[in-house]
HTML snippet that shows the backbone in 3Dmol.js (N, CA, C, O; Angstrom):
<script src="https://3Dmol.org/build/3Dmol-min.js"></script>
<div id="view" style="width:600px;height:400px;position:relative"></div>
<script>
const pdb = `
ATOM      1  N   MET A   1     -10.685  38.138 123.076  1.00  0.00           N
ATOM      2  CA  MET A   1     -10.687  37.434 124.338  1.00  0.00           C
ATOM      3  C   MET A   1     -12.140  37.136 124.726  1.00  0.00           C
ATOM      4  O   MET A   1     -13.023  37.976 124.556  1.00  0.00           O
ATOM      5  N   ASN A   2     -12.367  35.949 125.241  1.00  0.00           N
ATOM      6  CA  ASN A   2     -13.697  35.511 125.658  1.00  0.00           C
ATOM      7  C   ASN A   2     -13.761  35.347 127.169  1.00  0.00           C
ATOM      8  O   ASN A   2     -12.737  35.191 127.834  1.00  0.00           O
ATOM      9  N   THR A   3     -14.966  35.385 127.694  1.00  0.00           N
ATOM     10  CA  THR A   3     -15.186  35.074 129.100  1.00  0.00           C
ATOM     11  C   THR A   3     -15.836  33.702 129.165  1.00  0.00           C
ATOM     12  O   THR A   3     -16.875  33.466 128.548  1.00  0.00           O
ATOM     13  N   TYR A   4     -15.215  32.798 129.918  1.00  0.00           N
ATOM     14  CA  TYR A   4     -15.705  31.431 130.060  1.00  0.00           C
ATOM     15  C   TYR A   4     -16.261  31.234 131.465  1.00  0.00           C
ATOM     16  O   TYR A   4     -15.647  31.635 132.455  1.00  0.00           O
ATOM     17  N   ASN A   5     -17.420  30.616 131.533  1.00  0.00           N
ATOM     18  CA  ASN A   5     -18.044  30.310 132.818  1.00  0.00           C
ATOM     19  C   ASN A   5     -17.975  28.809 133.022  1.00  0.00           C
ATOM     20  O   ASN A   5     -18.407  28.036 132.167  1.00  0.00           O
ATOM     21  N   PHE A   6     -17.430  28.398 134.158  1.00  0.00           N
ATOM     22  CA  PHE A   6     -17.343  26.986 134.500  1.00  0.00           C
ATOM     23  C   PHE A   6     -17.305  26.848 136.015  1.00  0.00           C
ATOM     24  O   PHE A   6     -17.059  27.812 136.741  1.00  0.00           O
ATOM     25  N   THR A   7     -17.552  25.633 136.472  1.00  0.00           N
ATOM     26  CA  THR A   7     -17.628  25.367 137.902  1.00  0.00           C
ATOM     27  C   THR A   7     -16.714  24.208 138.251  1.00  0.00           C
ATOM     28  O   THR A   7     -16.709  23.178 137.576  1.00  0.00           O
ATOM     29  N   LEU A   8     -15.937  24.387 139.316  1.00  0.00           N
ATOM     30  CA  LEU A   8     -15.127  23.316 139.876  1.00  0.00           C
ATOM     31  C   LEU A   8     -15.781  22.869 141.176  1.00  0.00           C
ATOM     32  O   LEU A   8     -16.008  23.683 142.071  1.00  0.00           O
ATOM     33  N   ILE A   9     -16.082  21.592 141.281  1.00  0.00           N
ATOM     34  CA  ILE A   9     -16.659  21.039 142.502  1.00  0.00           C
ATOM     35  C   ILE A   9     -15.519  20.422 143.295  1.00  0.00           C
ATOM     36  O   ILE A   9     -14.769  19.590 142.786  1.00  0.00           O
ATOM     37  N   LEU A  10     -15.400  20.842 144.550  1.00  0.00           N
ATOM     38  CA  LEU A  10     -14.266  20.439 145.380  1.00  0.00           C
ATOM     39  C   LEU A  10     -14.623  19.257 146.267  1.00  0.00           C
ATOM     40  O   LEU A  10     -15.791  18.898 146.418  1.00  0.00           O
ATOM     41  N   SER A  11     -13.594  18.664 146.847  1.00  0.00           N
ATOM     42  CA  SER A  11     -13.795  17.545 147.764  1.00  0.00           C
ATOM     43  C   SER A  11     -14.519  18.010 149.021  1.00  0.00           C
ATOM     44  O   SER A  11     -14.493  19.189 149.374  1.00  0.00           O
ATOM     45  N   GLU A  12     -15.161  17.067 149.680  1.00  0.00           N
ATOM     46  CA  GLU A  12     -15.931  17.374 150.879  1.00  0.00           C
ATOM     47  C   GLU A  12     -15.063  17.995 151.982  1.00  0.00           C
ATOM     48  O   GLU A  12     -15.548  18.811 152.766  1.00  0.00           O
ATOM     49  N   SER A  13     -13.806  17.617 152.039  1.00  0.00           N
ATOM     50  CA  SER A  13     -12.928  18.111 153.097  1.00  0.00           C
ATOM     51  C   SER A  13     -12.670  19.610 153.000  1.00  0.00           C
ATOM     52  O   SER A  13     -12.236  20.222 153.976  1.00  0.00           O
ATOM     53  N   SER A  14     -12.927  20.210 151.846  1.00  0.00           N
ATOM     54  CA  SER A  14     -12.668  21.643 151.690  1.00  0.00           C
ATOM     55  C   SER A  14     -13.594  22.491 152.552  1.00  0.00           C
ATOM     56  O   SER A  14     -13.261  23.634 152.864  1.00  0.00           O
ATOM     57  N   GLN A  15     -14.754  21.957 152.944  1.00  0.00           N
ATOM     58  CA  GLN A  15     -15.674  22.713 153.800  1.00  0.00           C
ATOM     59  C   GLN A  15     -15.101  22.928 155.193  1.00  0.00           C
ATOM     60  O   GLN A  15     -15.551  23.821 155.911  1.00  0.00           O
ATOM     61  N   GLN A  16     -14.135  22.141 155.581  1.00  0.00           N
ATOM     62  CA  GLN A  16     -13.551  22.213 156.918  1.00  0.00           C
ATOM     63  C   GLN A  16     -12.489  23.313 157.033  1.00  0.00           C
ATOM     64  O   GLN A  16     -11.995  23.576 158.130  1.00  0.00           O
ATOM     65  N   ILE A  17     -12.138  23.948 155.932  1.00  0.00           N
ATOM     66  CA  ILE A  17     -11.072  24.953 155.923  1.00  0.00           C
ATOM     67  C   ILE A  17     -11.664  26.311 156.283  1.00  0.00           C
ATOM     68  O   ILE A  17     -12.490  26.858 155.553  1.00  0.00           O
ATOM     69  N   ASP A  18     -11.229  26.842 157.419  1.00  0.00           N
ATOM     70  CA  ASP A  18     -11.799  28.089 157.930  1.00  0.00           C
ATOM     71  C   ASP A  18     -11.565  29.275 157.008  1.00  0.00           C
ATOM     72  O   ASP A  18     -12.477  30.075 156.796  1.00  0.00           O
ATOM     73  N   ASN A  19     -10.393  29.403 156.470  1.00  0.00           N
ATOM     74  CA  ASN A  19     -10.041  30.577 155.665  1.00  0.00           C
ATOM     75  C   ASN A  19      -9.966  30.245 154.177  1.00  0.00           C
ATOM     76  O   ASN A  19      -9.127  30.788 153.458  1.00  0.00           O
ATOM     77  N   LEU A  20     -10.842  29.355 153.716  1.00  0.00           N
ATOM     78  CA  LEU A  20     -10.817  28.901 152.331  1.00  0.00           C
ATOM     79  C   LEU A  20     -10.944  30.057 151.344  1.00  0.00           C
ATOM     80  O   LEU A  20     -10.231  30.097 150.341  1.00  0.00           O
ATOM     81  N   GLU A  21     -11.834  30.984 151.617  1.00  0.00           N
ATOM     82  CA  GLU A  21     -12.026  32.111 150.705  1.00  0.00           C
ATOM     83  C   GLU A  21     -10.744  32.925 150.555  1.00  0.00           C
ATOM     84  O   GLU A  21     -10.380  33.313 149.445  1.00  0.00           O
ATOM     85  N   ASP A  22     -10.059  33.183 151.665  1.00  0.00           N
ATOM     86  CA  ASP A  22      -8.804  33.932 151.615  1.00  0.00           C
ATOM     87  C   ASP A  22      -7.719  33.165 150.866  1.00  0.00           C
ATOM     88  O   ASP A  22      -6.971  33.749 150.082  1.00  0.00           O
ATOM     89  N   LEU A  23      -7.635  31.860 151.105  1.00  0.00           N
ATOM     90  CA  LEU A  23      -6.637  31.037 150.425  1.00  0.00           C
ATOM     91  C   LEU A  23      -6.864  31.021 148.914  1.00  0.00           C
ATOM     92  O   LEU A  23      -5.910  31.084 148.138  1.00  0.00           O
ATOM     93  N   LEU A  24      -8.122  30.936 148.503  1.00  0.00           N
ATOM     94  CA  LEU A  24      -8.442  30.953 147.081  1.00  0.00           C
ATOM     95  C   LEU A  24      -8.079  32.287 146.449  1.00  0.00           C
ATOM     96  O   LEU A  24      -7.533  32.328 145.346  1.00  0.00           O
ATOM     97  N   PHE A  25      -8.379  33.372 147.144  1.00  0.00           N
ATOM     98  CA  PHE A  25      -8.043  34.699 146.633  1.00  0.00           C
ATOM     99  C   PHE A  25      -6.529  34.842 146.477  1.00  0.00           C
ATOM    100  O   PHE A  25      -6.044  35.337 145.460  1.00  0.00           O
ATOM    101  N   GLU A  26      -5.793  34.404 147.495  1.00  0.00           N
ATOM    102  CA  GLU A  26      -4.331  34.492 147.454  1.00  0.00           C
ATOM    103  C   GLU A  26      -3.735  33.630 146.344  1.00  0.00           C
ATOM    104  O   GLU A  26      -2.671  33.951 145.814  1.00  0.00           O
ATOM    105  N   ALA A  27      -4.413  32.540 145.989  1.00  0.00           N
ATOM    106  CA  ALA A  27      -3.939  31.657 144.919  1.00  0.00           C
ATOM    107  C   ALA A  27      -4.244  32.217 143.534  1.00  0.00           C
ATOM    108  O   ALA A  27      -3.783  31.672 142.531  1.00  0.00           O
ATOM    109  N   GLY A  28      -5.023  33.307 143.470  1.00  0.00           N
ATOM    110  CA  GLY A  28      -5.332  33.935 142.185  1.00  0.00           C
ATOM    111  C   GLY A  28      -6.740  33.696 141.689  1.00  0.00           C
ATOM    112  O   GLY A  28      -7.062  34.029 140.548  1.00  0.00           O
ATOM    113  N   CYS A  29      -7.590  33.120 142.536  1.00  0.00           N
ATOM    114  CA  CYS A  29      -8.970  32.808 142.135  1.00  0.00           C
ATOM    115  C   CYS A  29      -9.924  33.943 142.505  1.00  0.00           C
ATOM    116  O   CYS A  29     -11.009  33.700 143.033  1.00  0.00           O
ATOM    117  N   ASP A  30      -9.522  35.167 142.230  1.00  0.00           N
ATOM    118  CA  ASP A  30     -10.362  36.323 142.547  1.00  0.00           C
ATOM    119  C   ASP A  30     -11.520  36.477 141.564  1.00  0.00           C
ATOM    120  O   ASP A  30     -12.363  37.360 141.729  1.00  0.00           O
ATOM    121  N   ASP A  31     -11.565  35.623 140.546  1.00  0.00           N
ATOM    122  CA  ASP A  31     -12.660  35.645 139.577  1.00  0.00           C
ATOM    123  C   ASP A  31     -13.634  34.483 139.798  1.00  0.00           C
ATOM    124  O   ASP A  31     -14.391  34.115 138.900  1.00  0.00           O
ATOM    125  N   ALA A  32     -13.601  33.917 140.998  1.00  0.00           N
ATOM    126  CA  ALA A  32     -14.474  32.786 141.334  1.00  0.00           C
ATOM    127  C   ALA A  32     -15.379  33.144 142.507  1.00  0.00           C
ATOM    128  O   ALA A  32     -15.012  33.919 143.390  1.00  0.00           O
ATOM    129  N   THR A  33     -16.566  32.561 142.488  1.00  0.00           N
ATOM    130  CA  THR A  33     -17.497  32.705 143.608  1.00  0.00           C
ATOM    131  C   THR A  33     -17.533  31.380 144.344  1.00  0.00           C
ATOM    132  O   THR A  33     -17.837  30.342 143.757  1.00  0.00           O
ATOM    133  N   LEU A  34     -17.221  31.421 145.634  1.00  0.00           N
ATOM    134  CA  LEU A  34     -17.220  30.239 146.486  1.00  0.00           C
ATOM    135  C   LEU A  34     -18.622  30.032 147.032  1.00  0.00           C
ATOM    136  O   LEU A  34     -19.230  30.958 147.568  1.00  0.00           O
ATOM    137  N   SER A  35     -19.139  28.799 146.892  1.00  0.00           N
ATOM    138  CA  SER A  35     -20.483  28.493 147.382  1.00  0.00           C
ATOM    139  C   SER A  35     -20.508  27.108 148.016  1.00  0.00           C
ATOM    140  O   SER A  35     -19.708  26.232 147.687  1.00  0.00           O
ATOM    141  N   PHE A  36     -21.459  26.939 148.939  1.00  0.00           N
ATOM    142  CA  PHE A  36     -21.701  25.657 149.585  1.00  0.00           C
ATOM    143  C   PHE A  36     -23.183  25.353 149.447  1.00  0.00           C
ATOM    144  O   PHE A  36     -24.025  26.214 149.704  1.00  0.00           O
ATOM    145  N   SER A  37     -23.506  24.126 149.039  1.00  0.00           N
ATOM    146  CA  SER A  37     -24.901  23.735 148.894  1.00  0.00           C
ATOM    147  C   SER A  37     -25.040  22.226 149.095  1.00  0.00           C
ATOM    148  O   SER A  37     -24.380  21.441 148.414  1.00  0.00           O
ATOM    149  N   ASN A  38     -25.884  21.834 150.012  1.00  0.00           N
ATOM    150  CA  ASN A  38     -26.150  20.412 150.261  1.00  0.00           C
ATOM    151  C   ASN A  38     -24.873  19.600 150.455  1.00  0.00           C
ATOM    152  O   ASN A  38     -24.741  18.502 149.914  1.00  0.00           O
ATOM    153  N   GLY A  39     -23.946  20.134 151.218  1.00  0.00           N
ATOM    154  CA  GLY A  39     -22.701  19.432 151.485  1.00  0.00           C
ATOM    155  C   GLY A  39     -21.689  19.481 150.357  1.00  0.00           C
ATOM    156  O   GLY A  39     -20.658  18.811 150.422  1.00  0.00           O
ATOM    157  N   ILE A  40     -21.963  20.260 149.327  1.00  0.00           N
ATOM    158  CA  ILE A  40     -21.060  20.368 148.181  1.00  0.00           C
ATOM    159  C   ILE A  40     -20.407  21.751 148.195  1.00  0.00           C
ATOM    160  O   ILE A  40     -21.077  22.767 148.381  1.00  0.00           O
ATOM    161  N   THR A  41     -19.102  21.772 147.996  1.00  0.00           N
ATOM    162  CA  THR A  41     -18.361  23.021 147.883  1.00  0.00           C
ATOM    163  C   THR A  41     -18.019  23.218 146.416  1.00  0.00           C
ATOM    164  O   THR A  41     -17.475  22.323 145.769  1.00  0.00           O
ATOM    165  N   TYR A  42     -18.339  24.387 145.902  1.00  0.00           N
ATOM    166  CA  TYR A  42     -18.009  24.624 144.497  1.00  0.00           C
ATOM    167  C   TYR A  42     -17.575  26.060 144.264  1.00  0.00           C
ATOM    168  O   TYR A  42     -17.920  26.979 145.007  1.00  0.00           O
ATOM    169  N   LEU A  43     -16.795  26.211 143.189  1.00  0.00           N
ATOM    170  CA  LEU A  43     -16.289  27.505 142.741  1.00  0.00           C
ATOM    171  C   LEU A  43     -16.824  27.763 141.344  1.00  0.00           C
ATOM    172  O   LEU A  43     -16.581  26.986 140.421  1.00  0.00           O
ATOM    173  N   GLU A  44     -17.545  28.849 141.198  1.00  0.00           N
ATOM    174  CA  GLU A  44     -18.041  29.220 139.874  1.00  0.00           C
ATOM    175  C   GLU A  44     -17.152  30.338 139.341  1.00  0.00           C
ATOM    176  O   GLU A  44     -17.049  31.410 139.937  1.00  0.00           O
ATOM    177  N   PHE A  45     -16.514  30.065 138.209  1.00  0.00           N
ATOM    178  CA  PHE A  45     -15.570  30.995 137.608  1.00  0.00           C
ATOM    179  C   PHE A  45     -16.185  31.725 136.432  1.00  0.00           C
ATOM    180  O   PHE A  45     -16.990  31.161 135.690  1.00  0.00           O
ATOM    181  N   ASP A  46     -15.808  32.969 136.266  1.00  0.00           N
ATOM    182  CA  ASP A  46     -15.984  33.760 135.051  1.00  0.00           C
ATOM    183  C   ASP A  46     -14.587  34.248 134.710  1.00  0.00           C
ATOM    184  O   ASP A  46     -14.136  35.277 135.214  1.00  0.00           O
ATOM    185  N   ARG A  47     -13.905  33.501 133.850  1.00  0.00           N
ATOM    186  CA  ARG A  47     -12.494  33.767 133.578  1.00  0.00           C
ATOM    187  C   ARG A  47     -12.295  34.130 132.113  1.00  0.00           C
ATOM    188  O   ARG A  47     -12.834  33.481 131.217  1.00  0.00           O
ATOM    189  N   ASP A  48     -11.510  35.183 131.889  1.00  0.00           N
ATOM    190  CA  ASP A  48     -11.204  35.666 130.539  1.00  0.00           C
ATOM    191  C   ASP A  48      -9.993  34.950 129.964  1.00  0.00           C
ATOM    192  O   ASP A  48      -9.034  34.652 130.676  1.00  0.00           O
ATOM    193  N   GLY A  49     -10.049  34.680 128.673  1.00  0.00           N
ATOM    194  CA  GLY A  49      -8.923  34.068 127.984  1.00  0.00           C
ATOM    195  C   GLY A  49      -9.265  33.790 126.540  1.00  0.00           C
ATOM    196  O   GLY A  49     -10.395  34.003 126.098  1.00  0.00           O
ATOM    197  N   ASP A  50      -8.274  33.311 125.810  1.00  0.00           N
ATOM    198  CA  ASP A  50      -8.463  33.024 124.395  1.00  0.00           C
ATOM    199  C   ASP A  50      -9.070  31.646 124.150  1.00  0.00           C
ATOM    200  O   ASP A  50      -9.831  31.458 123.200  1.00  0.00           O
ATOM    201  N   GLN A  51      -8.731  30.678 125.010  1.00  0.00           N
ATOM    202  CA  GLN A  51      -9.219  29.314 124.826  1.00  0.00           C
ATOM    203  C   GLN A  51      -9.726  28.761 126.151  1.00  0.00           C
ATOM    204  O   GLN A  51      -9.151  29.029 127.206  1.00  0.00           O
ATOM    205  N   PHE A  52     -10.806  27.988 126.090  1.00  0.00           N
ATOM    206  CA  PHE A  52     -11.386  27.419 127.297  1.00  0.00           C
ATOM    207  C   PHE A  52     -10.392  26.537 128.043  1.00  0.00           C
ATOM    208  O   PHE A  52     -10.286  26.628 129.266  1.00  0.00           O
ATOM    209  N   ILE A  53      -9.672  25.694 127.334  1.00  0.00           N
ATOM    210  CA  ILE A  53      -8.751  24.767 127.986  1.00  0.00           C
ATOM    211  C   ILE A  53      -7.659  25.514 128.757  1.00  0.00           C
ATOM    212  O   ILE A  53      -7.210  25.054 129.807  1.00  0.00           O
ATOM    213  N   THR A  54      -7.242  26.648 128.240  1.00  0.00           N
ATOM    214  CA  THR A  54      -6.203  27.444 128.905  1.00  0.00           C
ATOM    215  C   THR A  54      -6.714  28.024 130.214  1.00  0.00           C
ATOM    216  O   THR A  54      -6.032  27.938 131.235  1.00  0.00           O
ATOM    217  N   VAL A  55      -7.904  28.612 130.200  1.00  0.00           N
ATOM    218  CA  VAL A  55      -8.437  29.210 131.431  1.00  0.00           C
ATOM    219  C   VAL A  55      -8.810  28.125 132.439  1.00  0.00           C
ATOM    220  O   VAL A  55      -8.645  28.319 133.644  1.00  0.00           O
ATOM    221  N   LEU A  56      -9.308  26.993 131.962  1.00  0.00           N
ATOM    222  CA  LEU A  56      -9.640  25.892 132.861  1.00  0.00           C
ATOM    223  C   LEU A  56      -8.383  25.353 133.543  1.00  0.00           C
ATOM    224  O   LEU A  56      -8.371  25.160 134.759  1.00  0.00           O
ATOM    225  N   ASN A  57      -7.346  25.114 132.779  1.00  0.00           N
ATOM    226  CA  ASN A  57      -6.096  24.607 133.362  1.00  0.00           C
ATOM    227  C   ASN A  57      -5.502  25.580 134.370  1.00  0.00           C
ATOM    228  O   ASN A  57      -4.980  25.157 135.401  1.00  0.00           O
ATOM    229  N   SER A  58      -5.574  26.869 134.090  1.00  0.00           N
ATOM    230  CA  SER A  58      -5.018  27.841 135.037  1.00  0.00           C
ATOM    231  C   SER A  58      -5.813  27.832 136.345  1.00  0.00           C
ATOM    232  O   SER A  58      -5.230  27.933 137.425  1.00  0.00           O
ATOM    233  N   ALA A  59      -7.128  27.713 136.253  1.00  0.00           N
ATOM    234  CA  ALA A  59      -7.951  27.662 137.468  1.00  0.00           C
ATOM    235  C   ALA A  59      -7.651  26.403 138.277  1.00  0.00           C
ATOM    236  O   ALA A  59      -7.527  26.465 139.500  1.00  0.00           O
ATOM    237  N   ILE A  60      -7.535  25.271 137.604  1.00  0.00           N
ATOM    238  CA  ILE A  60      -7.232  24.015 138.303  1.00  0.00           C
ATOM    239  C   ILE A  60      -5.889  24.106 139.015  1.00  0.00           C
ATOM    240  O   ILE A  60      -5.771  23.705 140.173  1.00  0.00           O
ATOM    241  N   LYS A  61      -4.888  24.626 138.338  1.00  0.00           N
ATOM    242  CA  LYS A  61      -3.557  24.763 138.952  1.00  0.00           C
ATOM    243  C   LYS A  61      -3.599  25.674 140.168  1.00  0.00           C
ATOM    244  O   LYS A  61      -2.957  25.390 141.178  1.00  0.00           O
ATOM    245  N   GLN A  62      -4.352  26.768 140.080  1.00  0.00           N
ATOM    246  CA  GLN A  62      -4.443  27.687 141.217  1.00  0.00           C
ATOM    247  C   GLN A  62      -5.128  27.022 142.405  1.00  0.00           C
ATOM    248  O   GLN A  62      -4.660  27.144 143.537  1.00  0.00           O
ATOM    249  N   VAL A  63      -6.222  26.326 142.162  1.00  0.00           N
ATOM    250  CA  VAL A  63      -6.944  25.658 143.251  1.00  0.00           C
ATOM    251  C   VAL A  63      -6.081  24.560 143.856  1.00  0.00           C
ATOM    252  O   VAL A  63      -6.012  24.431 145.079  1.00  0.00           O
ATOM    253  N   GLU A  64      -5.424  23.772 143.019  1.00  0.00           N
ATOM    254  CA  GLU A  64      -4.605  22.677 143.523  1.00  0.00           C
ATOM    255  C   GLU A  64      -3.333  23.153 144.212  1.00  0.00           C
ATOM    256  O   GLU A  64      -2.673  22.374 144.898  1.00  0.00           O
ATOM    257  N   SER A  65      -2.983  24.427 144.036  1.00  0.00           N
ATOM    258  CA  SER A  65      -1.805  24.966 144.730  1.00  0.00           C
ATOM    259  C   SER A  65      -2.070  25.182 146.212  1.00  0.00           C
ATOM    260  O   SER A  65      -1.141  25.394 146.992  1.00  0.00           O
ATOM    261  N   ILE A  66      -3.331  25.126 146.595  1.00  0.00           N
ATOM    262  CA  ILE A  66      -3.690  25.257 148.010  1.00  0.00           C
ATOM    263  C   ILE A  66      -3.609  23.867 148.621  1.00  0.00           C
ATOM    264  O   ILE A  66      -4.400  22.990 148.274  1.00  0.00           O
ATOM    265  N   ASN A  67      -2.677  23.661 149.512  1.00  0.00           N
ATOM    266  CA  ASN A  67      -2.407  22.327 150.051  1.00  0.00           C
ATOM    267  C   ASN A  67      -3.586  21.704 150.773  1.00  0.00           C
ATOM    268  O   ASN A  67      -3.706  20.479 150.793  1.00  0.00           O
ATOM    269  N   ASP A  68      -4.451  22.495 151.359  1.00  0.00           N
ATOM    270  CA  ASP A  68      -5.560  21.958 152.142  1.00  0.00           C
ATOM    271  C   ASP A  68      -6.686  21.386 151.279  1.00  0.00           C
ATOM    272  O   ASP A  68      -7.524  20.637 151.781  1.00  0.00           O
ATOM    273  N   ILE A  69      -6.715  21.726 150.006  1.00  0.00           N
ATOM    274  CA  ILE A  69      -7.748  21.185 149.108  1.00  0.00           C
ATOM    275  C   ILE A  69      -7.145  19.983 148.413  1.00  0.00           C
ATOM    276  O   ILE A  69      -6.205  20.113 147.628  1.00  0.00           O
ATOM    277  N   SER A  70      -7.686  18.817 148.702  1.00  0.00           N
ATOM    278  CA  SER A  70      -7.062  17.610 148.192  1.00  0.00           C
ATOM    279  C   SER A  70      -7.479  17.281 146.766  1.00  0.00           C
ATOM    280  O   SER A  70      -6.679  16.735 146.006  1.00  0.00           O
ATOM    281  N   VAL A  71      -8.711  17.600 146.384  1.00  0.00           N
ATOM    282  CA  VAL A  71      -9.195  17.065 145.119  1.00  0.00           C
ATOM    283  C   VAL A  71     -10.254  17.976 144.503  1.00  0.00           C
ATOM    284  O   VAL A  71     -11.105  18.520 145.206  1.00  0.00           O
ATOM    285  N   ILE A  72     -10.190  18.131 143.201  1.00  0.00           N
ATOM    286  CA  ILE A  72     -11.302  18.684 142.435  1.00  0.00           C
ATOM    287  C   ILE A  72     -12.060  17.468 141.933  1.00  0.00           C
ATOM    288  O   ILE A  72     -11.524  16.667 141.168  1.00  0.00           O
ATOM    289  N   LYS A  73     -13.295  17.332 142.360  1.00  0.00           N
ATOM    290  CA  LYS A  73     -14.057  16.128 142.044  1.00  0.00           C
ATOM    291  C   LYS A  73     -14.720  16.169 140.678  1.00  0.00           C
ATOM    292  O   LYS A  73     -14.905  15.131 140.043  1.00  0.00           O
ATOM    293  N   HIS A  74     -15.078  17.361 140.223  1.00  0.00           N
ATOM    294  CA  HIS A  74     -15.870  17.451 138.996  1.00  0.00           C
ATOM    295  C   HIS A  74     -15.724  18.838 138.389  1.00  0.00           C
ATOM    296  O   HIS A  74     -15.521  19.821 139.101  1.00  0.00           O
ATOM    297  N   ILE A  75     -15.829  18.904 137.088  1.00  0.00           N
ATOM    298  CA  ILE A  75     -15.806  20.171 136.355  1.00  0.00           C
ATOM    299  C   ILE A  75     -17.060  20.215 135.501  1.00  0.00           C
ATOM    300  O   ILE A  75     -17.401  19.231 134.845  1.00  0.00           O
ATOM    301  N   THR A  76     -17.751  21.352 135.503  1.00  0.00           N
ATOM    302  CA  THR A  76     -18.955  21.462 134.686  1.00  0.00           C
ATOM    303  C   THR A  76     -19.070  22.865 134.107  1.00  0.00           C
ATOM    304  O   THR A  76     -18.556  23.827 134.679  1.00  0.00           O
ATOM    305  N   GLN A  77     -19.735  22.972 132.986  1.00  0.00           N
ATOM    306  CA  GLN A  77     -20.073  24.273 132.424  1.00  0.00           C
ATOM    307  C   GLN A  77     -21.554  24.547 132.601  1.00  0.00           C
ATOM    308  O   GLN A  77     -22.070  25.526 132.060  1.00  0.00           O
ATOM    309  N   GLU A  78     -22.235  23.711 133.339  1.00  0.00           N
ATOM    310  CA  GLU A  78     -23.664  23.893 133.574  1.00  0.00           C
ATOM    311  C   GLU A  78     -23.885  24.810 134.764  1.00  0.00           C
ATOM    312  O   GLU A  78     -23.074  24.851 135.690  1.00  0.00           O
ATOM    313  N   ASP A  79     -24.966  25.528 134.732  1.00  0.00           N
ATOM    314  CA  ASP A  79     -25.355  26.402 135.839  1.00  0.00           C
ATOM    315  C   ASP A  79     -25.907  25.517 136.950  1.00  0.00           C
ATOM    316  O   ASP A  79     -26.859  24.769 136.729  1.00  0.00           O
ATOM    317  N   LEU A  80     -25.317  25.592 138.147  1.00  0.00           N
ATOM    318  CA  LEU A  80     -25.750  24.773 139.260  1.00  0.00           C
ATOM    319  C   LEU A  80     -26.890  25.397 140.051  1.00  0.00           C
ATOM    320  O   LEU A  80     -27.495  24.742 140.900  1.00  0.00           O
ATOM    321  N   VAL A  81     -27.180  26.646 139.778  1.00  0.00           N
ATOM    322  CA  VAL A  81     -28.242  27.353 140.500  1.00  0.00           C
ATOM    323  C   VAL A  81     -29.500  27.352 139.647  1.00  0.00           C
ATOM    324  O   VAL A  81     -29.468  27.733 138.477  1.00  0.00           O
ATOM    325  N   THR A  82     -30.609  26.921 140.243  1.00  0.00           N
ATOM    326  CA  THR A  82     -31.873  26.970 139.519  1.00  0.00           C
ATOM    327  C   THR A  82     -32.704  28.114 140.040  1.00  0.00           C
ATOM    328  O   THR A  82     -32.601  28.494 141.206  1.00  0.00           O
ATOM    329  N   LYS A  83     -33.518  28.654 139.179  1.00  0.00           N
ATOM    330  CA  LYS A  83     -34.336  29.815 139.564  1.00  0.00           C
ATOM    331  C   LYS A  83     -35.740  29.392 139.840  1.00  0.00           C
ATOM    332  O   LYS A  83     -36.580  30.225 140.179  1.00  0.00           O
TER     333      LYS A  83
END
`;
const viewer = $3Dmol.createViewer("view");
viewer.addModel(pdb, "pdb");
viewer.setStyle({}, {cartoon: {color: "spectrum"}});
viewer.zoomTo();
viewer.render();
</script>
């Protein structure tokens, strides 16, 4: 089993959700870090699985199961934080 790191960038409207962190946790995204930067909302995942596509699809389904989040705008495997 491998650990895959990837980031889902959410729609701008997701910043308006007061309990977004709780909703994500309840949806099964307890392996993601929720961050906001320059008007961008993103989730950085460290998810275990056998194949990248499998863990990515499961994360997308969990995020999209939250009705208040309308869209995942972008997916990246790049580190969004610079040192």
